ChimeraX commands (.cxc) that place a marker at each C-alpha (Angstrom):
marker #1 position 0.00,0.00,0.00 radius 0.5
marker #1 position 1.62,3.27,-1.10 radius 0.5
marker #1 position 2.01,6.29,1.12 radius 0.5
marker #1 position 0.04,9.43,0.37 radius 0.5
marker #1 position 1.57,12.64,-1.00 radius 0.5
marker #1 position 3.98,14.67,1.13 radius 0.5
marker #1 position 2.65,17.84,2.74 radius 0.5
marker #1 position 4.94,19.99,0.61 radius 0.5
marker #1 position 3.31,18.48,-2.50 radius 0.5
marker #1 position -0.18,19.13,-1.11 radius 0.5
marker #1 position 0.76,22.71,-0.26 radius 0.5
marker #1 position 1.93,23.29,-3.84 radius 0.5
marker #1 position -1.28,21.78,-5.19 radius 0.5
marker #1 position -3.34,24.02,-2.90 radius 0.5
marker #1 position -1.70,27.08,-4.47 radius 0.5
marker #1 position -2.37,25.81,-7.99 radius 0.5
marker #1 position -5.90,24.55,-7.34 radius 0.5
marker #1 position -7.27,27.41,-5.26 radius 0.5
marker #1 position -5.09,30.00,-6.93 radius 0.5
marker #1 position -6.60,29.54,-10.37 radius 0.5
marker #1 position -8.31,26.23,-11.13 radius 0.5
marker #1 position -11.20,26.37,-8.67 radius 0.5
marker #1 position -13.51,29.19,-7.54 radius 0.5
marker #1 position -14.34,28.59,-3.87 radius 0.5
marker #1 position -16.93,31.37,-3.64 radius 0.5
marker #1 position -18.78,29.93,-6.64 radius 0.5
marker #1 position -18.80,26.53,-4.93 radius 0.5
marker #1 position -20.69,28.06,-2.02 radius 0.5
marker #1 position -23.08,30.11,-4.14 radius 0.5
marker #1 position -23.77,29.15,-7.75 radius 0.5
marker #1 position -21.98,25.92,-8.77 radius 0.5
marker #1 position -24.79,23.65,-7.51 radius 0.5
marker #1 position -27.68,23.63,-5.06 radius 0.5
marker #1 position -25.41,21.99,-2.49 radius 0.5
marker #1 position -23.18,25.04,-2.01 radius 0.5
marker #1 position -25.82,27.41,-0.63 radius 0.5
marker #1 position -27.03,24.68,1.74 radius 0.5
marker #1 position -23.49,24.15,3.05 radius 0.5
marker #1 position -23.04,27.90,3.44 radius 0.5
marker #1 position -26.36,28.48,5.20 radius 0.5
marker #1 position -26.03,25.48,7.51 radius 0.5
marker #1 position -22.49,26.47,8.50 radius 0.5
marker #1 position -23.59,30.04,9.21 radius 0.5
marker #1 position -26.52,28.76,11.27 radius 0.5
marker #1 position -24.31,26.47,13.37 radius 0.5
marker #1 position -21.93,29.35,14.04 radius 0.5
marker #1 position -24.79,31.73,14.91 radius 0.5
marker #1 position -26.21,29.21,17.38 radius 0.5
marker #1 position -23.00,29.42,19.43 radius 0.5
marker #1 position -21.37,32.85,19.11 radius 0.5
marker #1 position -22.58,35.96,20.90 radius 0.5
marker #1 position -23.14,39.34,19.20 radius 0.5
marker #1 position -20.05,41.43,18.43 radius 0.5
marker #1 position -17.71,38.45,18.59 radius 0.5
marker #1 position -14.06,38.77,17.57 radius 0.5
marker #1 position -13.62,35.93,15.05 radius 0.5
marker #1 position -10.52,34.56,13.37 radius 0.5
marker #1 position -11.23,32.71,10.12 radius 0.5
marker #1 position -8.24,30.41,9.51 radius 0.5
marker #1 position -8.01,29.21,5.92 radius 0.5
marker #1 position -11.02,31.36,5.17 radius 0.5
marker #1 position -10.60,31.29,1.39 radius 0.5
marker #1 position -11.95,34.24,-0.53 radius 0.5
marker #1 position -13.99,35.39,2.47 radius 0.5
marker #1 position -17.54,34.18,1.86 radius 0.5
marker #1 position -18.12,33.16,5.48 radius 0.5
marker #1 position -16.06,36.03,6.87 radius 0.5
marker #1 position -17.99,38.65,4.90 radius 0.5
marker #1 position -21.33,37.24,6.05 radius 0.5
marker #1 position -20.21,37.16,9.68 radius 0.5
marker #1 position -18.89,40.69,9.39 radius 0.5
marker #1 position -22.23,41.82,7.94 radius 0.5
marker #1 position -23.89,40.24,10.99 radius 0.5
marker #1 position -21.89,42.56,13.24 radius 0.5
marker #1 position -18.84,40.50,14.17 radius 0.5
marker #1 position -15.24,41.71,13.96 radius 0.5
marker #1 position -13.62,39.21,11.58 radius 0.5
marker #1 position -9.98,38.66,10.67 radius 0.5
marker #1 position -9.11,36.17,7.92 radius 0.5
marker #1 position -5.88,34.35,7.12 radius 0.5
marker #1 position -5.25,32.03,4.19 radius 0.5
marker #1 position -2.15,30.63,2.47 radius 0.5
marker #1 position -3.37,31.47,-1.05 radius 0.5
marker #1 position -2.57,35.05,-2.15 radius 0.5
marker #1 position -5.51,35.17,-4.58 radius 0.5
marker #1 position -7.89,34.29,-1.75 radius 0.5
marker #1 position -6.48,37.03,0.47 radius 0.5
marker #1 position -6.83,39.60,-2.32 radius 0.5
marker #1 position -10.45,38.57,-2.94 radius 0.5
marker #1 position -11.28,38.73,0.78 radius 0.5
marker #1 position -9.75,42.19,1.06 radius 0.5
marker #1 position -11.80,43.31,-1.95 radius 0.5
marker #1 position -14.90,42.11,-0.08 radius 0.5
marker #1 position -13.99,44.37,2.83 radius 0.5
marker #1 position -12.53,41.72,5.12 radius 0.5
marker #1 position -9.28,42.23,7.03 radius 0.5
marker #1 position -7.12,39.47,5.53 radius 0.5
marker #1 position -3.49,38.39,5.29 radius 0.5
marker #1 position -1.40,35.42,4.19 radius 0.5
marker #1 position -0.63,32.88,6.90 radius 0.5
marker #1 position -0.36,29.15,7.59 radius 0.5
marker #1 position -2.72,27.49,10.08 radius 0.5
marker #1 position 0.29,25.88,11.75 radius 0.5
marker #1 position 1.98,29.22,12.50 radius 0.5
marker #1 position -0.45,32.05,13.17 radius 0.5
marker #1 position 0.89,35.64,13.32 radius 0.5
marker #1 position -1.13,36.65,16.41 radius 0.5
marker #1 position -0.48,36.96,20.15 radius 0.5
marker #1 position -2.20,34.71,22.65 radius 0.5
marker #1 position -5.99,34.88,23.09 radius 0.5
marker #1 position -7.12,37.92,21.05 radius 0.5
marker #1 position -10.16,36.15,19.57 radius 0.5
marker #1 position -13.50,34.99,20.98 radius 0.5
marker #1 position -14.08,32.35,18.31 radius 0.5
marker #1 position -11.98,30.62,15.68 radius 0.5
marker #1 position -13.06,29.05,12.40 radius 0.5
marker #1 position -11.03,26.31,10.71 radius 0.5
marker #1 position -13.30,25.30,7.87 radius 0.5
marker #1 position -10.55,24.06,5.55 radius 0.5
marker #1 position -7.14,23.45,7.14 radius 0.5
marker #1 position -7.80,20.05,8.70 radius 0.5
marker #1 position -8.64,18.29,5.45 radius 0.5
marker #1 position -5.64,19.81,3.69 radius 0.5
marker #1 position -3.15,18.50,6.30 radius 0.5
marker #1 position -2.11,14.88,5.76 radius 0.5
marker #1 position -0.17,14.25,8.95 radius 0.5
marker #1 position -1.92,14.00,12.32 radius 0.5
marker #1 position 0.93,15.97,13.88 radius 0.5
marker #1 position 0.30,18.89,11.51 radius 0.5
marker #1 position -3.42,18.82,12.27 radius 0.5
marker #1 position -2.63,18.78,16.00 radius 0.5
marker #1 position -0.28,21.75,15.54 radius 0.5
marker #1 position -2.98,23.71,13.71 radius 0.5
marker #1 position -5.45,22.95,16.49 radius 0.5
marker #1 position -2.91,24.00,19.14 radius 0.5
marker #1 position -2.45,27.30,17.31 radius 0.5
marker #1 position -6.22,27.80,17.14 radius 0.5
marker #1 position -6.45,27.20,20.88 radius 0.5
marker #1 position -3.55,29.55,21.59 radius 0.5
marker #1 position -5.21,32.52,19.87 radius 0.5
marker #1 position -8.70,31.88,21.31 radius 0.5
marker #1 position -9.62,33.19,24.74 radius 0.5
marker #1 position -10.68,30.81,27.56 radius 0.5
marker #1 position -14.35,29.99,27.05 radius 0.5
marker #1 position -14.12,30.85,23.36 radius 0.5
marker #1 position -15.41,28.64,20.56 radius 0.5
marker #1 position -13.81,26.57,17.80 radius 0.5
marker #1 position -15.54,25.57,14.56 radius 0.5
marker #1 position -13.45,22.99,12.71 radius 0.5
marker #1 position -14.52,21.59,9.35 radius 0.5
marker #1 position -13.70,18.24,7.76 radius 0.5
marker #1 position -14.67,16.19,4.71 radius 0.5
marker #1 position -16.52,12.96,5.42 radius 0.5
marker #1 position -14.44,9.89,4.69 radius 0.5
marker #1 position -17.47,7.86,3.62 radius 0.5
marker #1 position -18.74,10.45,1.18 radius 0.5
marker #1 position -15.24,10.76,-0.27 radius 0.5
marker #1 position -15.10,7.00,-0.69 radius 0.5
marker #1 position -18.54,6.88,-2.28 radius 0.5
marker #1 position -17.63,9.54,-4.82 radius 0.5
marker #1 position -14.47,7.68,-5.85 radius 0.5
marker #1 position -16.09,4.24,-5.87 radius 0.5
marker #1 position -19.19,5.27,-7.81 radius 0.5
marker #1 position -17.71,7.66,-10.34 radius 0.5
marker #1 position -14.50,5.99,-11.49 radius 0.5
marker #1 position -13.83,2.83,-13.47 radius 0.5
marker #1 position -11.81,0.36,-11.46 radius 0.5
marker #1 position -8.10,0.26,-12.27 radius 0.5
marker #1 position -5.11,-1.73,-11.07 radius 0.5
marker #1 position -4.15,-0.56,-7.59 radius 0.5
marker #1 position -7.58,0.81,-6.75 radius 0.5
marker #1 position -8.19,-1.75,-4.00 radius 0.5
marker #1 position -5.15,-0.57,-2.05 radius 0.5
marker #1 position -6.22,3.05,-2.47 radius 0.5
marker #1 position -9.77,2.30,-1.33 radius 0.5
marker #1 position -8.51,0.45,1.75 radius 0.5
marker #1 position -6.20,3.35,2.59 radius 0.5
marker #1 position -9.09,5.79,2.24 radius 0.5
marker #1 position -11.54,3.82,4.37 radius 0.5
marker #1 position -9.05,2.68,6.98 radius 0.5
marker #1 position -6.79,5.70,7.34 radius 0.5
marker #1 position -8.58,8.58,5.59 radius 0.5
marker #1 position -5.76,8.78,3.04 radius 0.5
marker #1 position -6.81,10.37,-0.29 radius 0.5
marker #1 position -5.94,8.84,-3.62 radius 0.5
marker #1 position -2.81,10.44,-5.10 radius 0.5
marker #1 position -4.75,10.72,-8.38 radius 0.5
marker #1 position -7.26,13.18,-6.94 radius 0.5
marker #1 position -7.24,16.66,-8.46 radius 0.5
marker #1 position -8.49,18.15,-5.19 radius 0.5
marker #1 position -5.51,18.78,-2.85 radius 0.5
marker #1 position -6.83,16.73,0.06 radius 0.5
marker #1 position -4.62,15.60,2.91 radius 0.5
marker #1 position -7.03,13.65,5.11 radius 0.5
marker #1 position -10.68,12.57,5.23 radius 0.5
marker #1 position -12.33,12.22,8.66 radius 0.5
marker #1 position -15.01,10.17,10.29 radius 0.5
marker #1 position -17.17,12.11,12.73 radius 0.5
marker #1 position -15.73,10.12,15.64 radius 0.5
marker #1 position -12.17,10.65,14.45 radius 0.5
marker #1 position -12.76,14.40,14.10 radius 0.5
marker #1 position -14.24,14.60,17.60 radius 0.5
marker #1 position -11.26,12.69,19.00 radius 0.5
marker #1 position -8.73,15.01,17.33 radius 0.5
marker #1 position -10.50,18.10,18.67 radius 0.5
marker #1 position -10.77,16.67,22.18 radius 0.5
marker #1 position -7.17,15.43,22.18 radius 0.5
marker #1 position -6.07,18.97,21.33 radius 0.5
marker #1 position -7.70,20.06,24.61 radius 0.5
marker #1 position -11.03,21.50,23.49 radius 0.5
marker #1 position -14.07,20.59,25.58 radius 0.5
marker #1 position -17.81,20.16,24.97 radius 0.5
marker #1 position -17.13,18.89,21.44 radius 0.5
marker #1 position -20.08,18.13,19.15 radius 0.5
marker #1 position -19.74,17.05,15.52 radius 0.5
marker #1 position -22.47,17.99,13.04 radius 0.5
marker #1 position -23.18,16.77,9.54 radius 0.5
marker #1 position -23.50,19.99,7.56 radius 0.5
marker #1 position -25.50,19.08,4.42 radius 0.5
marker #1 position -27.25,16.03,5.84 radius 0.5
marker #1 position -27.86,12.62,4.27 radius 0.5
marker #1 position -29.55,14.10,1.17 radius 0.5
marker #1 position -26.94,16.77,0.55 radius 0.5
marker #1 position -25.33,14.86,-2.30 radius 0.5
marker #1 position -28.62,15.05,-4.16 radius 0.5
marker #1 position -28.28,18.83,-4.28 radius 0.5
marker #1 position -24.73,18.44,-5.60 radius 0.5
marker #1 position -26.33,17.02,-8.75 radius 0.5
marker #1 position -28.91,19.82,-9.08 radius 0.5
marker #1 position -28.56,23.41,-10.20 radius 0.5
marker #1 position -28.72,26.28,-7.75 radius 0.5
marker #1 position -32.18,27.27,-9.04 radius 0.5
marker #1 position -33.75,23.87,-8.37 radius 0.5
marker #1 position -37.22,24.00,-6.85 radius 0.5
marker #1 position -37.49,25.49,-3.33 radius 0.5
marker #1 position -39.47,22.52,-2.00 radius 0.5
marker #1 position -36.62,20.10,-2.69 radius 0.5
marker #1 position -34.04,22.43,-1.19 radius 0.5
marker #1 position -36.19,23.01,1.90 radius 0.5
marker #1 position -36.73,19.27,2.41 radius 0.5
marker #1 position -33.00,18.54,2.20 radius 0.5
marker #1 position -32.22,21.40,4.59 radius 0.5
marker #1 position -34.82,20.15,7.08 radius 0.5
marker #1 position -33.38,16.64,6.96 radius 0.5
marker #1 position -29.89,18.06,7.54 radius 0.5
marker #1 position -31.10,19.97,10.58 radius 0.5
marker #1 position -32.94,17.01,12.10 radius 0.5
marker #1 position -30.02,14.61,11.57 radius 0.5
marker #1 position -27.34,17.20,12.37 radius 0.5
marker #1 position -25.52,15.51,15.27 radius 0.5
marker #1 position -26.96,12.01,14.91 radius 0.5
marker #1 position -24.18,9.37,15.12 radius 0.5
marker #1 position -23.87,7.33,11.95 radius 0.5
marker #1 position -26.17,9.59,9.95 radius 0.5
marker #1 position -23.95,12.67,10.19 radius 0.5
marker #1 position -21.19,10.85,8.29 radius 0.5
marker #1 position -23.45,10.89,5.21 radius 0.5
marker #1 position -22.92,14.66,4.96 radius 0.5
marker #1 position -20.23,15.78,2.57 radius 0.5
marker #1 position -18.84,18.10,5.22 radius 0.5
marker #1 position -18.57,17.70,8.98 radius 0.5
marker #1 position -18.34,20.57,11.45 radius 0.5
marker #1 position -16.95,20.11,14.96 radius 0.5
marker #1 position -17.96,22.71,17.52 radius 0.5
marker #1 position -15.84,22.89,20.67 radius 0.5
marker #1 position -14.83,25.28,23.42 radius 0.5
marker #1 position -11.57,26.39,25.01 radius 0.5
marker #1 position -11.65,25.38,28.67 radius 0.5
marker #1 position -12.13,28.23,31.10 radius 0.5
marker link #1:1,2 radius 0.2
marker link #1:2,3 radius 0.2
marker link #1:3,4 radius 0.2
marker link #1:4,5 radius 0.2
marker link #1:5,6 radius 0.2
marker link #1:6,7 radius 0.2
marker link #1:7,8 radius 0.2
marker link #1:8,9 radius 0.2
marker link #1:9,10 radius 0.2
marker link #1:10,11 radius 0.2
marker link #1:11,12 radius 0.2
marker link #1:12,13 radius 0.2
marker link #1:13,14 radius 0.2
marker link #1:14,15 radius 0.2
marker link #1:15,16 radius 0.2
marker link #1:16,17 radius 0.2
marker link #1:17,18 radius 0.2
marker link #1:18,19 radius 0.2
marker link #1:19,20 radius 0.2
marker link #1:20,21 radius 0.2
marker link #1:21,22 radius 0.2
marker link #1:22,23 radius 0.2
marker link #1:23,24 radius 0.2
marker link #1:24,25 radius 0.2
marker link #1:25,26 radius 0.2
marker link #1:26,27 radius 0.2
marker link #1:27,28 radius 0.2
marker link #1:28,29 radius 0.2
marker link #1:29,30 radius 0.2
marker link #1:30,31 radius 0.2
marker link #1:31,32 radius 0.2
marker link #1:32,33 radius 0.2
marker link #1:33,34 radius 0.2
marker link #1:34,35 radius 0.2
marker link #1:35,36 radius 0.2
marker link #1:36,37 radius 0.2
marker link #1:37,38 radius 0.2
marker link #1:38,39 radius 0.2
marker link #1:39,40 radius 0.2
marker link #1:40,41 radius 0.2
marker link #1:41,42 radius 0.2
marker link #1:42,43 radius 0.2
marker link #1:43,44 radius 0.2
marker link #1:44,45 radius 0.2
marker link #1:45,46 radius 0.2
marker link #1:46,47 radius 0.2
marker link #1:47,48 radius 0.2
marker link #1:48,49 radius 0.2
marker link #1:49,50 radius 0.2
marker link #1:50,51 radius 0.2
marker link #1:51,52 radius 0.2
marker link #1:52,53 radius 0.2
marker link #1:53,54 radius 0.2
marker link #1:54,55 radius 0.2
marker link #1:55,56 radius 0.2
marker link #1:56,57 radius 0.2
marker link #1:57,58 radius 0.2
marker link #1:58,59 radius 0.2
marker link #1:59,60 radius 0.2
marker link #1:60,61 radius 0.2
marker link #1:61,62 radius 0.2
marker link #1:62,63 radius 0.2
marker link #1:63,64 radius 0.2
marker link #1:64,65 radius 0.2
marker link #1:65,66 radius 0.2
marker link #1:66,67 radius 0.2
marker link #1:67,68 radius 0.2
marker link #1:68,69 radius 0.2
marker link #1:69,70 radius 0.2
marker link #1:70,71 radius 0.2
marker link #1:71,72 radius 0.2
marker link #1:72,73 radius 0.2
marker link #1:73,74 radius 0.2
marker link #1:74,75 radius 0.2
marker link #1:75,76 radius 0.2
marker link #1:76,77 radius 0.2
marker link #1:77,78 radius 0.2
marker link #1:78,79 radius 0.2
marker link #1:79,80 radius 0.2
marker link #1:80,81 radius 0.2
marker link #1:81,82 radius 0.2
marker link #1:82,83 radius 0.2
marker link #1:83,84 radius 0.2
marker link #1:84,85 radius 0.2
marker link #1:85,86 radius 0.2
marker link #1:86,87 radius 0.2
marker link #1:87,88 radius 0.2
marker link #1:88,89 radius 0.2
marker link #1:89,90 radius 0.2
marker link #1:90,91 radius 0.2
marker link #1:91,92 radius 0.2
marker link #1:92,93 radius 0.2
marker link #1:93,94 radius 0.2
marker link #1:94,95 radius 0.2
marker link #1:95,96 radius 0.2
marker link #1:96,97 radius 0.2
marker link #1:97,98 radius 0.2
marker link #1:98,99 radius 0.2
marker link #1:99,100 radius 0.2
marker link #1:100,101 radius 0.2
marker link #1:101,102 radius 0.2
marker link #1:102,103 radius 0.2
marker link #1:103,104 radius 0.2
marker link #1:104,105 radius 0.2
marker link #1:105,106 radius 0.2
marker link #1:106,107 radius 0.2
marker link #1:107,108 radius 0.2
marker link #1:108,109 radius 0.2
marker link #1:109,110 radius 0.2
marker link #1:110,111 radius 0.2
marker link #1:111,112 radius 0.2
marker link #1:112,113 radius 0.2
marker link #1:113,114 radius 0.2
marker link #1:114,115 radius 0.2
marker link #1:115,116 radius 0.2
marker link #1:116,117 radius 0.2
marker link #1:117,118 radius 0.2
marker link #1:118,119 radius 0.2
marker link #1:119,120 radius 0.2
marker link #1:120,121 radius 0.2
marker link #1:121,122 radius 0.2
marker link #1:122,123 radius 0.2
marker link #1:123,124 radius 0.2
marker link #1:124,125 radius 0.2
marker link #1:125,126 radius 0.2
marker link #1:126,127 radius 0.2
marker link #1:127,128 radius 0.2
marker link #1:128,129 radius 0.2
marker link #1:129,130 radius 0.2
marker link #1:130,131 radius 0.2
marker link #1:131,132 radius 0.2
marker link #1:132,133 radius 0.2
marker link #1:133,134 radius 0.2
marker link #1:134,135 radius 0.2
marker link #1:135,136 radius 0.2
marker link #1:136,137 radius 0.2
marker link #1:137,138 radius 0.2
marker link #1:138,139 radius 0.2
marker link #1:139,140 radius 0.2
marker link #1:140,141 radius 0.2
marker link #1:141,142 radius 0.2
marker link #1:142,143 radius 0.2
marker link #1:143,144 radius 0.2
marker link #1:144,145 radius 0.2
marker link #1:145,146 radius 0.2
marker link #1:146,147 radius 0.2
marker link #1:147,148 radius 0.2
marker link #1:148,149 radius 0.2
marker link #1:149,150 radius 0.2
marker link #1:150,151 radius 0.2
marker link #1:151,152 radius 0.2
marker link #1:152,153 radius 0.2
marker link #1:153,154 radius 0.2
marker link #1:154,155 radius 0.2
marker link #1:155,156 radius 0.2
marker link #1:156,157 radius 0.2
marker link #1:157,158 radius 0.2
marker link #1:158,159 radius 0.2
marker link #1:159,160 radius 0.2
marker link #1:160,161 radius 0.2
marker link #1:161,162 radius 0.2
marker link #1:162,163 radius 0.2
marker link #1:163,164 radius 0.2
marker link #1:164,165 radius 0.2
marker link #1:165,166 radius 0.2
marker link #1:166,167 radius 0.2
marker link #1:167,168 radius 0.2
marker link #1:168,169 radius 0.2
marker link #1:169,170 radius 0.2
marker link #1:170,171 radius 0.2
marker link #1:171,172 radius 0.2
marker link #1:172,173 radius 0.2
marker link #1:173,174 radius 0.2
marker link #1:174,175 radius 0.2
marker link #1:175,176 radius 0.2
marker link #1:176,177 radius 0.2
marker link #1:177,178 radius 0.2
marker link #1:178,179 radius 0.2
marker link #1:179,180 radius 0.2
marker link #1:180,181 radius 0.2
marker link #1:181,182 radius 0.2
marker link #1:182,183 radius 0.2
marker link #1:183,184 radius 0.2
marker link #1:184,185 radius 0.2
marker link #1:185,186 radius 0.2
marker link #1:186,187 radius 0.2
marker link #1:187,188 radius 0.2
marker link #1:188,189 radius 0.2
marker link #1:189,190 radius 0.2
marker link #1:190,191 radius 0.2
marker link #1:191,192 radius 0.2
marker link #1:192,193 radius 0.2
marker link #1:193,194 radius 0.2
marker link #1:194,195 radius 0.2
marker link #1:195,196 radius 0.2
marker link #1:196,197 radius 0.2
marker link #1:197,198 radius 0.2
marker link #1:198,199 radius 0.2
marker link #1:199,200 radius 0.2
marker link #1:200,201 radius 0.2
marker link #1:201,202 radius 0.2
marker link #1:202,203 radius 0.2
marker link #1:203,204 radius 0.2
marker link #1:204,205 radius 0.2
marker link #1:205,206 radius 0.2
marker link #1:206,207 radius 0.2
marker link #1:207,208 radius 0.2
marker link #1:208,209 radius 0.2
marker link #1:209,210 radius 0.2
marker link #1:210,211 radius 0.2
marker link #1:211,212 radius 0.2
marker link #1:212,213 radius 0.2
marker link #1:213,214 radius 0.2
marker link #1:214,215 radius 0.2
marker link #1:215,216 radius 0.2
marker link #1:216,217 radius 0.2
marker link #1:217,218 radius 0.2
marker link #1:218,219 radius 0.2
marker link #1:219,220 radius 0.2
marker link #1:220,221 radius 0.2
marker link #1:221,222 radius 0.2
marker link #1:222,223 radius 0.2
marker link #1:223,224 radius 0.2
marker link #1:224,225 radius 0.2
marker link #1:225,226 radius 0.2
marker link #1:226,227 radius 0.2
marker link #1:227,228 radius 0.2
marker link #1:228,229 radius 0.2
marker link #1:229,230 radius 0.2
marker link #1:230,231 radius 0.2
marker link #1:231,232 radius 0.2
marker link #1:232,233 radius 0.2
marker link #1:233,234 radius 0.2
marker link #1:234,235 radius 0.2
marker link #1:235,236 radius 0.2
marker link #1:236,237 radius 0.2
marker link #1:237,238 radius 0.2
marker link #1:238,239 radius 0.2
marker link #1:239,240 radius 0.2
marker link #1:240,241 radius 0.2
marker link #1:241,242 radius 0.2
marker link #1:242,243 radius 0.2
marker link #1:243,244 radius 0.2
marker link #1:244,245 radius 0.2
marker link #1:245,246 radius 0.2
marker link #1:246,247 radius 0.2
marker link #1:247,248 radius 0.2
marker link #1:248,249 radius 0.2
marker link #1:249,250 radius 0.2
marker link #1:250,251 radius 0.2
marker link #1:251,252 radius 0.2
marker link #1:252,253 radius 0.2
marker link #1:253,254 radius 0.2
marker link #1:254,255 radius 0.2
marker link #1:255,256 radius 0.2
marker link #1:256,257 radius 0.2
marker link #1:257,258 radius 0.2
marker link #1:258,259 radius 0.2
marker link #1:259,260 radius 0.2
marker link #1:260,261 radius 0.2
marker link #1:261,262 radius 0.2
marker link #1:262,263 radius 0.2
marker link #1:263,264 radius 0.2
marker link #1:264,265 radius 0.2
marker link #1:265,266 radius 0.2
marker link #1:266,267 radius 0.2
marker link #1:267,268 radius 0.2
marker link #1:268,269 radius 0.2
view
C-alpha cells in the first residue's frame, strides 16, 4: 500500500488549485444547489454558538464568503489564508485578511472569541500537523471561546471515488487506505490531505484540549442530491434537504453521510 503525498506536495497543489483552477466562492453560491445549503447550515451552526459582536478569526477562510457574512452580521472578523488570490479577494470584499499558515499564526495569545477552521484540517495529511494547527487555534482563542473545525466525510469521499470511477489496477489498495486511514488517492485533483469520520474528528478536537465537542453533519444525508442539481432547483426540494440536515445534524452514523462535517468545541475556562 503506497504512502500518500507529502505535505509539501499538497501545499503546492493548494496554491495551484485554489489560486486559479477552482472558484471557492462559486462553490458556495452558484456551482450547484449543495453550495448554498453548506453555506447556510455552516452560518446557522456558528450563529447558534457565538454571541453578538464576537471577535472571530477565520483560519483558511478562502476568498472570504463566510467572513464577509459574519462581518455583515456585526462580528469583527480577521481572515488568514495561504493562497494570495484568496487574500486579495477577501480584502476586496472588505474583510481584514493576510497570508498565513494554520500551523503558524501571526497573532499573540488569546485575542479572539471564536476561531473558524473550515478548511485546514482536510488539507493537512499528517496527524501531527493537524494537532499543531489545532494548538495554534487554541492559543489565539480566549478561555471559554469557541472553535468551529470543518472536515470532509471519509465515507462520502469513498462513495464519490467508488461510484464515479472505473476500477483500475491498484484501486483496491487506495480504497482500503481511504476507508481505513482517511488517506486520499494520489490521483485526486483536489488537494486533500485527510478525510475524517465524525468520531475521528471529535477525538482530534478533544485530544487537542477543546471541551464540549459536538460534531455535526453539515448538508445532511440528502446533501449529495443537491450536488447534482442546479442552484435554481425547486425550493421545496431544497427546503426538504435542509430540514433533513437539521434534524439529523448531530446524529451518530447519519452525520457521516454529509459531505462536510463541522466540529464545535470550546476552550476550557
